[in-house]
C-alpha positions as CSV (number, residue, x, y, z in Angstrom):
1,M,-12.7,1.7,4.4
2,T,-16.5,2.0,4.7
3,Y,-17.0,-1.4,3.1
4,L,-14.3,-3.3,5.0
5,S,-15.3,-5.8,7.7
6,A,-13.6,-8.6,9.5
7,D,-16.0,-11.3,8.1
8,M,-15.8,-10.1,4.5
9,P,-13.0,-11.8,2.4
10,T,-10.4,-9.2,1.4
11,P,-7.5,-10.0,-1.0
12,S,-3.9,-9.4,0.1
13,T,-3.3,-5.7,-0.2
14,L,-0.1,-3.8,-1.1
15,I,-0.2,-0.1,-0.4
16,M,2.6,2.1,-1.8
17,H,2.4,5.8,-1.2
18,G,4.7,8.4,-2.7
19,G,6.3,10.7,-0.1
20,R,5.9,13.6,-2.5
21,D,2.4,12.8,-3.6
22,Q,0.5,16.1,-4.0
23,L,-2.9,14.6,-4.8
24,V,-3.6,12.0,-2.1
25,P,-2.7,12.8,1.5
26,F,-0.3,10.4,3.1
27,N,-2.7,10.1,6.1
28,Q,-5.3,8.3,3.8
29,S,-2.9,5.5,3.2
30,C,-2.0,5.3,6.9
31,R,-5.7,5.1,7.8
32,L,-6.4,2.4,5.2
33,Y,-3.4,0.4,6.4
34,A,-4.5,0.7,10.1
35,T,-8.0,-0.3,9.3
36,L,-7.0,-3.4,7.3
37,K,-4.5,-4.4,10.0
38,A,-7.1,-4.0,12.8
39,L,-9.4,-6.2,10.9
40,G,-6.7,-8.9,10.7
41,K,-6.2,-8.6,6.9
42,D,-3.0,-9.3,5.0
43,V,-1.7,-5.8,4.3
44,T,1.7,-4.4,3.5
45,F,2.5,-0.7,3.4
46,Y,5.5,1.1,1.9
47,K,6.3,4.8,1.7
48,L,8.4,5.7,-1.3
49,D,10.0,8.9,0.0
50,N,10.9,10.5,-3.3
51,A,7.9,9.3,-5.4
52,C,5.1,11.5,-6.6
53,H,1.6,10.3,-7.3
54,A,1.8,7.0,-9.3
55,C,4.7,8.0,-11.4
56,Y,8.2,9.2,-10.6
57,G,9.7,6.8,-8.1
58,F,7.2,4.0,-8.7
59,R,9.2,2.7,-11.6
60,S,12.4,2.6,-9.7
61,A,14.4,-0.6,-9.1
62,R,13.5,-0.4,-5.4
63,A,9.8,0.0,-6.0
64,L,9.7,-2.9,-8.5
65,R,11.7,-5.1,-6.2
66,L,9.2,-4.4,-3.4
67,V,6.3,-5.4,-5.7
68,F,8.0,-8.5,-7.0
69,D,9.0,-9.6,-3.5
70,W,5.5,-9.0,-2.2
71,L,4.0,-11.0,-5.1
72,S,6.5,-13.9,-4.7
73,D,5.6,-14.2,-1.0
74,R,2.0,-14.8,-2.0
75,L,2.5,-17.4,-4.7
């Protein structure tokens, strides 16, 4: 978040956070989302309730559908 600014180009950002993540606090994703949103950036945020850190739950049909839909909206 330190390097973000309104006048700096930022790619569209998809944030997905596992609700059972034991490595990264959920609040960090919330803060990143809030900062990007406040700067007027294109950002989307999903919480995957039963997902852990970058594994279980991220390969689910729901998670993949969210990613594919997000990508297709930007093509």
